[in-house]
C-alpha positions as CSV (number, residue, x, y, z in Angstrom):
1,M,47.3,149.4,207.9
2,S,50.2,149.3,205.4
3,D,50.3,146.7,202.6
4,E,53.9,146.0,203.6
5,N,52.9,144.5,207.0
6,I,54.2,141.0,207.4
7,V,51.6,138.2,207.9
8,Y,52.0,134.6,208.8
9,S,50.0,131.4,208.2
10,L,48.2,129.8,211.1
11,D,50.4,126.7,210.9
12,V,53.5,128.9,211.3
13,A,52.0,131.0,214.1
14,K,50.9,128.0,216.2
15,N,54.5,126.9,216.6
16,L,55.8,130.3,218.0
17,T,56.5,130.9,221.6
18,K,55.0,133.7,223.6
19,D,58.1,135.9,223.2
20,Q,58.2,135.1,219.4
21,L,54.5,136.0,219.0
22,Y,55.2,139.4,220.6
23,Q,58.3,139.9,218.4
24,K,56.3,139.2,215.2
25,M,53.6,141.8,216.2
26,Y,56.3,144.4,217.1
27,E,58.0,143.9,213.7
28,S,54.7,143.9,211.8
29,W,53.4,147.1,213.4
30,G,56.8,149.0,213.7
31,I,56.8,149.0,217.6
32,T,60.2,149.7,219.2
33,N,59.4,150.1,222.9
34,E,57.9,146.6,223.2
35,K,54.5,147.9,224.3
36,I,51.3,147.7,222.2
37,E,49.7,151.0,223.1
38,V,46.5,151.9,221.2
39,W,43.5,154.1,221.3
40,G,40.0,153.4,219.9
41,E,36.3,153.1,220.6
42,L,35.2,151.2,223.7
43,S,31.7,149.7,223.2
44,I,29.4,147.1,224.8
45,N,26.7,145.1,223.1
46,D,23.0,145.4,224.0
47,L,23.0,142.2,226.0
48,G,25.9,143.5,228.1
49,N,27.8,140.3,227.8
50,W,30.5,141.4,225.4
51,A,32.7,144.5,225.5
52,G,35.8,145.5,223.6
53,V,38.0,148.2,222.1
54,R,37.3,148.6,218.4
55,Y,39.1,150.4,215.5
56,A,42.4,150.2,217.4
57,K,45.1,152.6,216.3
58,K,48.6,153.0,217.7
59,L,49.1,155.9,220.1
60,S,52.6,156.6,218.6
61,D,51.6,157.3,215.0
62,N,47.8,156.8,214.7
63,Q,48.1,153.8,212.4
64,E,45.5,151.1,212.3
65,I,46.8,147.6,213.3
66,E,45.6,144.1,212.5
67,Y,46.8,140.7,213.6
68,P,49.7,139.5,211.3
69,L,47.7,136.4,210.4
70,E,46.5,135.6,206.9
71,G,42.9,136.9,206.3
72,S,42.5,138.2,209.9
73,Q,40.1,141.2,210.6
74,D,39.5,140.2,214.3
75,L,41.6,143.0,215.9
76,Q,39.6,145.9,214.2
77,F,36.4,144.2,215.1
78,G,37.3,144.4,218.7
79,V,39.8,143.4,221.5
80,F,37.9,141.8,224.4
81,L,37.6,143.6,227.8
82,S,35.7,142.4,230.8
83,P,32.1,143.9,230.6
84,A,32.3,144.7,234.3
85,V,35.3,146.9,233.7
86,A,33.8,148.4,230.5
87,K,30.7,149.5,232.3
88,L,32.7,151.4,234.9
89,L,34.4,153.4,232.1
90,L,31.2,153.9,229.9
91,N,29.1,155.3,232.7
92,D,25.8,154.4,231.1
93,E,27.0,155.5,227.6
94,K,27.2,153.0,224.7
95,T,30.6,154.1,223.5
96,C,33.6,156.2,224.5
97,L,37.2,156.7,223.4
98,V,39.9,155.0,225.4
99,S,43.6,154.4,225.4
100,C,45.1,151.2,226.7
101,E,47.9,148.6,226.4
102,L,47.3,145.2,224.7
103,V,48.8,141.9,225.9
104,L,48.5,138.3,224.7
105,A,45.3,136.6,225.9
106,Y,45.5,133.5,228.0
107,R,46.7,130.5,226.1
108,T,43.3,128.7,226.5
109,Q,41.5,131.8,224.9
110,R,44.0,131.9,222.0
111,E,43.5,128.2,221.4
112,K,39.7,128.6,221.6
113,K,39.7,131.4,219.0
114,D,42.3,129.5,216.9
115,N,44.3,132.7,216.8
116,P,47.8,132.5,218.4
117,F,48.1,136.3,218.2
118,L,44.8,137.0,220.0
119,L,45.2,140.0,222.3
120,A,43.4,141.2,225.4
121,V,43.2,144.6,227.1
122,K,45.6,144.9,230.0
123,E,42.9,146.0,232.5
124,D,45.0,148.3,234.7
125,S,46.2,150.3,231.7
126,I,42.8,151.3,230.2
127,Q,41.7,154.9,230.6
128,R,39.0,157.1,229.1
129,L,40.2,159.8,226.6
130,T,39.2,163.4,227.2
131,H,41.1,164.6,224.1
132,L,42.6,163.1,220.9
133,P,46.1,161.7,221.0
134,N,49.0,164.1,220.1
135,S,50.0,161.8,217.2
136,I,46.9,162.8,215.2
137,S,47.5,165.6,212.7
138,N,45.2,168.6,212.3
139,S,43.8,167.2,209.1
140,E,43.2,163.8,210.7
141,R,41.5,165.5,213.7
142,L,39.1,167.3,211.3
143,S,38.3,164.1,209.4
144,I,37.7,162.3,212.6
145,I,35.3,165.0,213.9
146,Q,33.4,164.9,210.5
147,D,33.3,161.1,210.4
148,K,29.9,160.7,212.1
149,D,29.1,157.4,210.5
150,R,31.8,155.5,212.5
151,L,30.9,157.2,215.7
152,L,34.6,157.5,216.7
153,I,34.1,160.6,218.8
154,S,31.4,161.9,221.1
155,K,30.2,165.5,221.6
156,I,32.2,165.7,224.8
157,I,35.5,165.2,223.0
158,Y,34.4,167.5,220.2
159,D,33.6,170.3,222.7
160,S,36.9,169.5,224.4
161,E,38.9,169.8,221.2
162,I,37.1,173.2,220.4
163,Q,37.8,174.4,223.9
164,N,41.4,173.3,223.7
165,V,41.9,175.3,220.5
166,K,40.2,178.4,222.0
167,S,42.3,177.9,225.2
168,R,45.5,177.7,223.2
169,V,44.7,180.8,221.2
170,A,43.8,182.7,224.4
171,A,46.9,181.4,226.0
172,D,49.1,182.4,223.1
173,T,47.6,185.9,223.0
174,S,48.0,186.3,226.8
175,A,51.6,185.0,226.6
176,L,52.5,187.5,223.9
177,L,51.1,190.5,225.9
178,E,52.8,189.2,229.0
179,S,56.1,188.8,227.1
180,V,55.9,192.5,225.9
181,E,55.3,193.7,229.5
182,N,58.0,191.4,230.8
183,K,60.5,192.9,228.3
184,K,59.7,196.4,229.4
185,L,60.2,195.4,233.1
186,E,63.4,193.6,232.2
187,I,64.9,196.7,230.5
188,S,63.8,198.8,233.5
189,K,65.3,196.4,236.0
190,E,68.6,196.1,234.0
191,K,68.9,199.9,234.2
192,E,68.3,199.9,238.0
193,A,70.6,197.0,238.4
194,L,73.5,198.8,236.7
195,E,73.0,201.8,238.9
196,A,72.8,199.7,242.0
197,T,75.8,197.6,241.0
198,H,78.2,200.5,241.1
199,H,76.9,201.6,244.5
200,K,77.1,198.0,245.9
201,E,80.7,197.5,244.7
202,A,81.7,200.7,246.5
203,E,80.0,199.6,249.6
204,A,81.4,196.1,249.3
205,L,84.9,197.4,249.0
206,K,84.5,199.5,252.1
207,T,82.9,196.6,254.1
208,N,85.8,194.3,253.0
209,I,88.4,196.7,254.4
210,E,86.5,196.8,257.7
211,L,86.3,193.0,257.8
212,Q,90.0,192.6,257.2
213,K,90.7,194.9,260.1
214,M,88.4,192.8,262.3
215,E,90.0,189.5,261.2
216,L,93.5,191.0,262.0
217,N,92.4,192.0,265.5
218,K,90.9,188.5,266.0
219,S,94.1,186.9,265.0
220,I,96.1,189.0,267.4
221,Q,93.6,188.0,270.2
222,T,93.8,184.3,269.3
223,L,97.6,184.4,269.3
224,Q,97.5,185.9,272.8
225,K,95.0,183.1,274.0
226,N,97.2,180.4,272.5
227,Q,100.2,181.7,274.4
228,D,98.1,181.6,277.6
229,K,97.0,178.0,276.8
230,N,100.5,176.8,276.3
231,Q,101.5,178.0,279.7
232,L,98.5,176.1,281.2
233,L,99.3,173.0,279.2
234,S,102.8,173.0,280.5
235,S,101.5,173.0,284.0
236,D,98.9,170.3,283.1
237,N,101.6,168.1,281.5
238,A,103.6,168.1,284.7
239,E,100.5,167.1,286.7
240,L,99.6,164.4,284.1
241,K,103.1,162.9,284.3
242,R,102.8,162.6,288.1
243,S,99.3,160.9,287.6
244,I,100.8,158.4,285.1
245,D,103.6,157.5,287.5
246,V,101.0,156.8,290.3
247,H,98.9,154.7,287.9
248,K,101.9,152.8,286.8
249,N,102.8,151.9,290.4
250,N,99.2,150.8,290.9
251,I,99.4,148.6,287.8
252,D,102.6,147.0,289.0
253,D,100.9,146.2,292.3
254,L,97.9,144.6,290.5
255,K,100.3,142.5,288.4
256,L,101.9,141.2,291.6
257,Q,98.5,140.4,293.1
258,Q,97.4,138.7,289.8
259,K,100.6,136.6,289.9
260,K,99.9,135.5,293.4
261,I,96.3,134.6,292.5
262,E,97.5,132.6,289.5
263,E,99.9,130.7,291.7
264,I,97.1,129.9,294.2
265,M,94.8,128.8,291.4
266,A,97.6,126.6,289.9
267,R,98.0,124.8,293.2
268,K,94.2,124.4,293.5
269,I,94.0,123.1,289.9
270,E,96.9,120.7,290.6
271,K,95.1,119.3,293.7
272,L,91.8,119.0,291.7
273,T,93.6,117.2,288.9
274,N,95.2,114.8,291.4
275,F,91.8,114.2,292.9
276,I,90.1,113.5,289.5
277,E,93.0,111.2,288.6
278,E,92.7,109.3,291.9
279,K,89.0,108.8,291.4
280,A,89.4,107.9,287.7
281,V,91.9,105.2,288.6
282,F,89.5,103.8,291.1
283,L,86.6,103.8,288.6
284,K,88.8,102.2,285.9
285,T,90.2,99.6,288.4
286,F,86.8,98.5,289.4
287,E,85.5,98.6,285.7
288,F,83.0,101.4,286.2
289,I,84.5,103.3,283.2
290,D,86.1,102.1,280.0
291,E,89.7,102.6,278.9
292,E,88.7,105.3,276.4
293,D,86.8,107.3,279.1
294,F,89.8,106.9,281.4
295,D,92.1,108.3,278.7
296,D,89.8,111.3,278.3
297,F,90.1,111.9,282.0
298,I,93.8,111.3,282.5
299,H,95.8,111.4,279.3
300,K,93.8,113.9,277.4
301,V,94.0,112.0,274.1
302,D,95.1,114.4,271.3
303,K,92.3,114.6,268.8
304,S,93.8,117.3,266.7
305,R,93.0,117.2,263.0
306,D,95.5,115.8,260.5
307,T,95.6,118.4,257.7
308,S,98.6,117.1,255.8
309,E,96.4,115.8,253.0
310,L,94.3,119.0,252.7
311,L,94.7,122.1,250.5
312,S,94.8,125.3,252.7
313,F,92.1,127.8,251.7
314,K,94.0,130.6,253.5
315,D,97.6,129.8,252.3
316,V,97.2,128.2,248.9
317,L,93.9,129.7,247.7
318,K,94.7,133.0,249.4
319,G,91.3,133.2,251.1
320,D,89.6,133.7,247.7
321,Y,86.1,132.3,247.8
322,K,85.7,132.6,244.0
323,L,88.8,130.5,243.5
324,A,87.6,128.1,246.2
325,V,84.3,127.6,244.2
326,S,86.3,126.8,241.1
327,Y,88.5,124.4,242.9
328,I,85.6,122.5,244.6
329,Q,83.7,122.2,241.3
330,A,86.9,120.8,239.7
331,Y,87.5,118.5,242.6
332,L,84.0,117.1,242.4
333,K,84.3,116.7,238.6
334,E,87.4,114.4,239.3
335,Q,85.1,112.3,241.5
336,D,82.6,112.1,238.5
337,I,80.2,114.5,240.3
338,L,79.0,117.4,238.1
339,Y,77.3,120.5,239.5
340,P,76.9,123.8,237.7
341,R,79.1,126.6,239.2
342,H,76.1,128.6,240.5
343,I,74.9,125.6,242.7
344,I,78.4,125.5,244.4
345,E,78.3,129.3,244.8
346,N,74.8,129.3,246.2
347,Y,75.4,126.3,248.6
348,L,78.7,127.7,250.0
349,T,77.1,131.1,250.6
350,L,74.1,129.5,252.4
351,L,76.4,127.4,254.6
352,R,78.2,130.6,255.6
353,T,74.9,132.2,256.7
354,N,74.5,129.6,259.5
355,D,70.8,129.5,258.6
356,L,68.8,126.3,258.1
357,I,69.1,125.1,254.5
358,I,66.4,123.0,252.9
359,L,67.2,121.1,249.7
360,A,64.0,120.4,247.7
361,G,63.5,118.2,244.7
362,D,62.4,114.8,243.4
363,S,64.2,111.7,244.5
364,G,67.5,111.3,242.6
365,S,67.9,115.0,241.9
366,G,71.2,115.2,243.9
367,K,70.1,116.7,247.3
368,T,71.9,114.3,249.7
369,N,74.7,113.8,247.1
370,L,75.5,117.5,247.4
371,V,75.7,117.2,251.2
372,N,78.0,114.2,251.0
373,S,80.2,115.3,248.1
374,F,80.6,118.9,249.4
375,A,81.6,117.5,252.9
376,E,84.2,115.4,251.2
377,A,85.4,118.3,249.1
378,V,86.2,120.3,252.3
379,G,87.5,117.5,254.4
380,G,84.4,117.4,256.5
381,V,82.0,114.9,257.8
382,S,78.4,114.4,256.6
383,K,75.7,112.7,258.7
384,I,72.5,111.7,256.9
385,I,69.8,111.2,259.5
386,P,66.6,109.6,258.1
387,V,63.4,111.2,259.4
388,K,60.6,108.7,260.4
389,P,56.9,109.4,259.6
390,N,56.0,108.8,263.3
391,W,58.1,111.7,264.6
392,T,55.9,114.0,266.7
393,S,58.1,115.8,269.2
394,S,61.6,117.0,269.9
395,E,62.3,113.8,271.7
396,D,62.3,112.0,268.4
397,L,65.0,114.4,267.2
398,L,67.1,114.7,270.4
399,G,66.2,111.8,272.6
400,Y,65.1,111.8,276.3
401,Y,66.2,111.0,279.8
402,N,64.9,107.6,281.1
403,P,64.5,107.9,284.9
404,L,64.1,104.1,285.3
405,E,67.4,103.4,283.7
406,K,68.9,106.7,285.0
407,K,70.4,107.5,281.6
408,Y,69.8,109.6,278.6
409,L,68.6,107.7,275.5
410,A,70.3,109.6,272.7
411,T,69.4,109.7,269.0
412,P,71.6,109.6,265.9
413,F,71.1,113.3,265.5
414,L,72.2,114.1,269.1
415,E,75.1,111.6,268.7
416,A,76.2,113.5,265.6
417,L,76.2,116.8,267.6
418,I,78.2,115.3,270.4
419,E,80.7,113.8,267.9
420,A,81.1,117.2,266.2
421,Q,81.7,118.8,269.6
422,K,84.6,116.4,270.2
423,N,86.1,117.3,266.8
424,P,85.8,121.1,266.8
425,D,88.2,121.7,263.9
426,V,86.3,119.4,261.5
427,P,83.2,120.8,259.6
428,Y,80.1,118.6,260.2
429,F,77.1,118.7,257.8
430,I,74.1,117.1,259.5
431,C,71.3,116.4,257.0
432,L,67.7,115.4,258.0
433,D,66.8,113.3,255.0
434,E,63.1,113.4,253.9
435,M,62.5,115.7,256.8
436,N,58.9,116.3,255.8
437,L,57.9,112.6,256.1
438,A,56.7,113.9,259.5
439,R,55.3,117.3,260.2
440,V,58.5,119.4,260.6
441,E,56.9,121.9,263.0
442,Y,56.0,119.0,265.4
443,Y,59.5,117.7,266.0
444,F,61.8,120.5,264.8
445,A,60.1,123.7,266.0
446,D,61.9,123.9,269.4
447,F,65.3,123.2,267.8
448,L,64.6,125.7,265.0
449,S,63.8,128.4,267.7
450,K,67.2,127.7,269.2
451,L,68.9,128.2,265.8
452,E,67.4,131.7,265.7
453,E,69.9,132.8,268.4
454,R,72.5,134.8,266.5
455,K,74.5,136.5,269.2
456,E,76.1,133.3,270.5
457,Q,76.0,129.5,269.9
458,P,72.6,128.3,271.1
459,T,72.5,125.7,274.0
460,I,70.0,122.8,274.2
461,E,69.0,121.6,277.6
462,L,68.7,117.8,277.5
463,Y,67.9,116.9,281.1
464,S,68.1,118.3,284.6
465,D,71.5,118.6,286.3
466,D,69.8,117.1,289.3
467,E,69.8,113.7,287.5
468,A,73.6,113.9,287.2
469,S,73.9,114.8,290.8
470,H,71.9,111.8,291.9
471,V,74.1,109.5,289.9
472,L,77.3,111.1,291.2
473,S,76.0,110.9,294.8
474,E,75.3,107.2,294.5
475,L,78.7,106.7,292.9
476,K,80.4,108.4,295.9
477,G,78.6,106.0,298.2
478,V,79.8,103.1,296.2
479,N,83.3,104.5,296.3
480,A,83.2,104.9,300.1
481,V,81.7,101.4,300.7
482,I,84.2,99.6,298.4
483,T,87.2,101.5,299.8
484,S,86.1,100.8,303.4
485,A,85.6,97.1,302.7
486,Q,88.8,96.9,300.8
487,E,90.8,98.4,303.7
488,K,89.0,96.4,306.4
489,Y,89.5,92.9,304.9
490,S,92.2,93.1,302.2
491,Q,94.6,95.9,303.2
492,G,94.5,97.1,299.6
493,G,95.1,93.7,298.0
494,I,92.0,93.8,295.8
495,T,93.1,95.4,292.5
496,D,90.1,94.8,290.2
497,F,86.4,94.0,290.1
498,V,86.8,90.3,289.7
499,S,89.0,90.1,292.8
500,L,86.4,92.1,294.7
501,M,83.6,89.7,293.7
502,T,85.6,86.6,294.6
503,D,86.6,87.8,298.0
504,E,83.9,86.5,300.3
505,N,84.6,88.9,303.2
506,V,84.6,92.0,301.0
507,N,81.6,90.7,299.1
508,A,79.7,90.2,302.3
509,E,80.8,93.6,303.8
510,I,79.6,95.4,300.6
511,K,76.2,93.7,300.7
512,R,75.9,94.6,304.4
513,A,76.8,98.2,303.7
514,F,74.3,98.5,300.9
515,G,71.6,96.6,302.8
516,F,71.5,93.9,300.1
517,S,70.2,90.4,300.8
518,E,72.2,87.3,299.9
519,K,70.1,86.7,296.8
520,E,70.8,90.2,295.4
521,S,73.6,90.4,292.8
522,L,76.4,92.9,293.2
523,I,77.3,92.1,289.5
524,K,73.9,93.4,288.4
525,Y,74.2,96.5,290.6
526,H,77.7,97.1,289.2
527,G,76.3,97.0,285.7
528,E,73.6,99.5,286.6
529,I,76.2,101.9,288.1
530,R,78.4,101.4,285.0
531,R,75.5,102.2,282.6
532,M,74.4,105.3,284.7
533,L,78.0,106.6,284.8
534,A,78.5,106.0,281.0
535,G,75.3,108.0,280.4
536,I,76.5,111.0,282.4
537,I,80.0,110.9,280.9
538,N,78.9,110.5,277.3
539,T,75.7,112.6,277.3
540,P,76.0,115.9,279.1
541,S,72.9,117.6,280.6
542,S,73.1,120.3,278.0
543,I,74.9,120.8,274.7
544,T,75.9,123.9,272.9
545,I,75.5,123.6,269.2
546,P,79.1,123.4,268.0
547,E,80.3,126.2,265.7
548,N,81.5,123.5,263.2
549,V,77.9,122.2,262.6
550,R,75.6,123.1,259.7
551,I,72.0,121.8,259.7
552,I,70.5,120.9,256.4
553,G,67.2,119.4,255.4
554,A,66.2,117.4,252.3
555,V,62.6,117.2,251.2
556,N,60.5,115.6,248.6
557,I,57.0,116.9,247.8
558,D,54.5,114.2,247.0
559,E,51.4,112.5,248.4
560,T,53.4,110.8,251.2
561,T,54.9,114.0,252.6
562,H,53.7,117.2,254.3
563,Y,54.1,120.8,253.1
564,L,56.4,123.1,255.0
565,S,54.7,125.5,257.4
566,P,55.1,129.3,257.1
567,K,57.2,129.2,260.4
568,I,59.7,126.9,258.7
569,L,59.7,128.8,255.4
570,D,60.3,132.1,257.2
571,R,63.5,130.7,258.9
572,A,64.9,128.5,256.1
573,H,66.4,128.9,252.7
574,I,65.0,126.7,250.0
575,M,67.3,125.3,247.2
576,K,65.1,123.5,244.6
577,F,66.7,120.8,242.5
578,K,65.7,119.5,239.1
579,S,66.7,116.2,237.5
580,P,70.5,116.2,236.8
581,L,69.6,114.8,233.3
582,L,68.3,118.3,232.5
583,S,71.7,119.9,233.1
584,D,74.1,120.8,230.2
585,W,77.0,118.5,231.1
586,D,79.2,119.5,228.2
587,S,78.9,123.1,229.4
588,I,79.9,122.2,232.9
589,L,82.9,120.2,231.7
590,K,84.0,123.2,229.6
591,E,83.5,125.5,232.6
592,V,85.8,123.3,234.7
593,D,88.4,122.9,232.0
594,A,88.7,126.6,231.7
595,Y,89.9,126.9,235.3
596,G,93.2,125.4,234.3
597,F,93.9,123.4,237.5
598,T,96.6,120.8,237.1
599,D,96.0,119.0,240.5
600,V,92.6,118.8,242.3
601,S,93.2,115.7,244.3
602,K,93.1,117.3,247.8
603,P,90.1,118.5,249.6
604,V,90.1,122.2,250.7
605,L,91.0,123.0,254.3
606,F,88.7,125.7,255.7
607,A,89.0,127.0,259.2
608,I,85.6,126.8,260.8
609,D,85.1,130.6,260.9
610,E,85.9,130.7,257.1
611,L,82.8,128.6,256.6
612,G,80.7,131.3,258.3
613,V,80.3,132.9,261.7
614,R,77.0,133.0,263.6
615,A,76.4,136.8,264.1
616,P,73.3,139.0,264.2
617,Y,71.8,139.8,260.8
618,P,72.5,143.2,259.3
619,K,70.1,145.9,260.5
620,Y,67.2,147.0,258.3
621,D,68.0,150.3,256.5
622,G,65.2,152.1,254.7
623,N,67.7,153.8,252.4
624,N,69.3,150.5,251.4
625,E,68.4,149.6,247.8
626,F,67.5,146.0,248.6
627,C,65.4,147.0,251.7
628,A,63.5,149.6,249.7
629,L,62.9,147.1,246.8
630,F,61.5,144.4,249.0
631,K,59.4,146.8,251.1
632,A,57.8,148.0,247.9
633,Y,57.4,144.5,246.5
634,N,55.7,143.4,249.8
635,S,53.3,146.3,249.6
636,D,52.6,146.2,245.8
637,Y,52.7,142.4,245.1
638,F,53.1,140.0,248.0
639,H,50.5,141.4,250.4
640,P,47.7,141.5,247.8
641,L,48.4,137.9,247.1
642,G,48.2,136.9,250.8
643,V,52.0,136.1,250.8
644,E,53.4,137.7,253.9
645,F,57.0,138.6,254.8
646,G,58.5,140.0,258.0
647,M,61.6,142.1,258.9
648,R,63.6,138.9,259.5
649,T,63.3,137.8,255.9
650,I,64.7,141.1,254.6
651,R,67.6,141.0,257.1
652,Q,68.3,137.4,256.1
653,G,68.5,138.8,252.5
654,L,70.9,141.5,253.5
655,N,73.1,138.9,255.1
656,Y,73.0,136.6,252.1
657,L,73.7,139.4,249.6
658,A,76.8,140.5,251.6
659,L,78.2,136.9,251.7
660,F,77.3,136.2,248.0
661,K,79.6,139.0,246.9
662,D,82.6,136.9,247.9
663,V,81.7,134.3,245.3
664,N,80.0,136.4,242.6
665,D,79.9,140.2,242.0
666,D,76.5,140.0,240.2
667,S,74.0,141.5,242.6
668,T,71.1,140.7,240.3
669,Q,72.1,137.0,240.5
670,A,72.0,137.3,244.3
671,I,68.5,138.8,244.3
672,N,67.4,136.1,241.9
673,N,68.6,133.4,244.3
674,F,67.0,135.1,247.3
675,I,63.6,135.2,245.5
676,I,63.9,131.5,244.8
677,H,64.9,130.8,248.4
678,K,62.4,132.9,250.2
679,V,59.6,134.3,247.9
680,L,58.5,131.6,245.4
681,P,58.2,128.8,248.0
682,K,55.3,130.8,249.6
683,F,53.3,130.9,246.3
684,T,50.6,128.4,247.3
685,F,47.1,129.8,247.0
686,D,43.8,129.7,244.9
687,G,44.4,131.9,241.9
688,D,40.6,132.4,241.3
689,K,40.3,134.4,244.5
690,K,39.8,138.1,243.9
691,S,42.5,140.6,244.7
692,G,41.5,144.2,243.8
693,G,40.0,144.4,240.4
694,M,41.4,141.0,239.2
695,N,41.9,137.5,240.5
696,K,45.2,136.4,242.1
697,L,46.4,134.4,239.1
698,Q,45.9,137.4,236.8
699,R,47.7,139.6,239.3
700,V,50.7,137.2,239.3
701,A,50.7,136.8,235.4
702,Q,49.9,140.4,234.4
703,V,51.4,142.5,237.2
704,F,54.1,140.7,239.2
705,Y,55.6,138.6,236.4
706,P,56.4,141.6,234.0
707,E,58.0,143.4,236.9
708,L,60.1,140.4,237.9
709,E,61.2,139.8,234.3
710,K,62.3,143.4,234.1
711,L,64.2,143.2,237.5
712,L,66.0,140.0,236.5
713,D,66.8,141.0,233.0
714,G,69.8,138.9,231.8
715,I,69.3,136.0,234.3
716,E,68.5,132.9,232.3
717,G,68.5,129.2,232.7
718,E,66.7,126.6,234.8
719,F,67.5,128.5,238.1
720,S,66.1,131.9,237.1
721,A,63.3,133.1,239.2
722,H,61.2,134.7,236.5
723,I,61.3,131.5,234.4
724,A,60.3,129.5,237.5
725,L,57.4,131.9,238.0
726,S,56.4,131.5,234.4
727,E,56.2,127.7,235.0
728,I,54.1,128.3,238.1
729,I,51.7,130.4,236.0
730,D,51.5,127.8,233.2
731,N,50.9,125.0,235.7
732,A,48.1,127.0,237.4
733,E,46.4,127.8,234.1
734,S,46.2,124.0,233.4
735,N,45.2,123.1,237.0
736,D,42.0,125.1,237.8
737,S,44.0,128.3,238.7
738,I,45.7,126.6,241.7
739,V,49.0,128.4,242.2
740,N,51.6,126.0,243.8
741,Y,55.3,126.4,243.7
742,W,55.8,122.8,245.0
743,A,53.6,121.1,242.3
């Protein structure tokens, strides 16, 4: 080891981060490829409870290395390796030469040894040497072979080195002889080639002349055929023209028939409209329906959206989603609401997927605030629906039909869907707040299955159409009885429900027709009919989830809530929030100021399809870079950890990546977001359980984490997946190796 190596005091080294510790060792040992690759002697003590690599030298230049710590000789004494792994390599021998890569030991081991630089052997990198490294010079090889006191080489390697030398000499001799023979053959072949070339050129010239003659004859034949075809085409054109004329006449006939059908349908629709109007007037006159319901029937109240105070995404922002993100972030800043740009990018992209979005984080981290403020920023409506701990079925979410009252008992969630259906041009963001206070799979599974439909808007059956038929049948009977009594006793003079009740003759006739006794109340019966009819009018037997609705969940993870099941995680995207106090507010303000907007007072007007269209996910393509990457990750990393993924998840990823390009061209950022949404939330397992030759926590820390760090190189900050994984590893090391993304 060179005297010029840099060393540090223990006090200085203790304050260095993991990355800084690596950097100091690289600088001290002259390592440029950021890998500590060495060779040395693997040995195990007599008790078999300690094994390690001793006398470590770099593979690159055969230089001994020692920890850059004042007074340290620990590294040459030995770098620890699991005795079980060592025994497999030693094969009943006491020592052998190995090569391997060294990495920082676990933090607890470094603290226990009071050595921040303490290294351990990366178990999947160690392999037994069968010959000395190429970096060793001939003189060094000789000294190593003669250095029997240090036992740095066994007879097997000695014999191997001698055999290598003999093989190289024999190979060099054989190669020289072969080169001479090859030269002779080469000269002979060149001579033959020169003679053959002249002959071939003559033959080729002769062949070329013959080919040109054949091509000329073919051209003459082709010309003759084309002339024949032209004559046939002329005949076919005449026939085609006659056929077109016939079809044109047929089309004209069909248009006339269609016009007649439309006229007939128009007359039928007019009669139907008059019938509905007549009945609606009757229902309103006798107070079976409200004024508002009457207007819906007759006047068709115009509920079109007032967009005068909105900024058009299409016309003003030119349909540019990147510009829309900038504007929305600036708009929210004017409302004293600060979110980093990447949150707006991510949230807008997830809304456009039409998938379930789950916002996770502690109370006060900005989950429901994002739902409300974003809805305001796009001129939409947010509905926050609190979930109750006692929810156990879909009835708690959507309501149920009460056969005794003959009406559907709707919930705030269903009422929000119906309201959205009545306002199809307005975006609705329905948020189930604290959705995991109850078990999500109990009350939400059926609805989530409906959301999986991608070819069309899913429809939810609320109750049987027979129930509506019963109510309408009873209403027809009421209509007939009242009309008959009115004509019999009042000649049409009764004009409202009060008049009907106060006319003794009509009252008595109606009770007789219904079979009521004198004690039974027509007012009570009228109220029942009114409630039943209101239920049918206001709550249809089925509802198609409107295109303008996005479903969002907000969850806290603590002792009062339930974890999300794999079925939910497979179908949802998880956005995890941290405390807003951890955000760099000055950076956000500078970011917004750089946009240069002079007026951000108006919300953005998005057409509903501009906020995403429900469509099938992109197909899986084995040649696609993203598909290949996650197929390999699933096989190499996720499956050994017991973290399973299906084809749906990869197709969801393809859909997200395609939409994310509209707000950000950085594909690495998109992959980072996808890993946070779909991969890390599934990291909940016992890290002490074995997986291959190591436990699961070691596999995450030593195998998956380096790969993820390399994949996401350049992605930094609180929302980077590899930093989140590092926190998961650190938490597991201090929590009995329990790996839990949600902790």
